[in-house]
C-alpha positions in Angstrom: 99.9 112.3 87.2 100.4 115.2 89.6 100.5 114.8 93.3 96.9 116.3 93.6 95.7 113.8 90.9 97.3 110.9 92.7 95.6 111.9 96.0 92.3 112.2 94.2 92.8 108.7 92.7 93.7 107.3 96.1 90.6 108.7 97.6 88.5 107.5 94.7 89.7 103.9 95.3 89.3 104.2 99.1 93.0 104.1 99.9 95.2 106.1 102.2 99.0 106.1 101.8 101.0 105.5 105.0 104.7 104.9 105.7 104.0 101.2 105.6 102.0 101.2 102.3 98.3 101.5 101.6 95.5 101.3 104.1 91.9 100.7 103.1 89.1 103.1 104.2 85.6 101.9 104.9 84.5 103.5 101.6 87.3 101.5 99.9 86.2 98.3 101.5 82.6 98.8 100.3 83.8 99.7 96.8 86.1 96.7 96.6 83.4 94.4 98.0 81.1 95.5 95.1 84.0 94.7 92.7 84.4 91.3 94.4 80.6 90.7 93.8 81.1 91.3 90.1 84.0 88.9 90.1 81.9 86.3 91.9 79.2 86.7 89.3 81.8 85.9 86.7 82.7 82.7 88.5 85.8 83.8 90.3 86.2 81.2 93.1 88.6 83.4 95.2 86.0 86.2 95.2 83.4 83.7 96.3 85.5 82.5 99.2 86.4 86.0 100.4 82.8 87.2 100.2 81.7 84.1 102.3 83.9 85.5 105.1 82.3 88.0 107.6 82.7 91.7 106.9 85.0 92.0 110.0 87.3 89.2 109.0 90.8 90.6 108.5 91.4 88.3 105.5 88.3 89.8 103.7 89.7 93.3 104.4 93.1 92.3 103.0 91.5 90.9 99.9 89.5 94.1 99.5 92.7 96.2 100.0 94.4 94.2 97.3 91.5 94.8 94.9 91.6 98.6 95.7 95.4 98.7 95.1 95.0 96.8 91.9 92.4 99.3 90.5 94.4 102.3 91.8 97.6 100.9 90.1 95.7 100.3 86.8 94.5 103.9 86.9 98.0 105.3 87.6 99.5 103.2 84.7 96.7 104.3 82.4 97.3 108.0 83.2 101.0 107.7 82.2 100.3 106.4 78.7 
């Protein structure tokens, strides 16, 4: 994966890379929240607990960030195969 492709993937997943790791954008929060809704529909109790939190709750944002990182990482690994 080239640097340009990596940046495009980060943007697609709503992430920005910083010195301290990854930060979630508002678009990334929305996308991850939709993914969490799918998990909740599948019976995932963690997704249900996180979605019960308010949208401004830092724990919900952290959960969404983890979902975004997970999907970004899967895409990166898949591209290297």
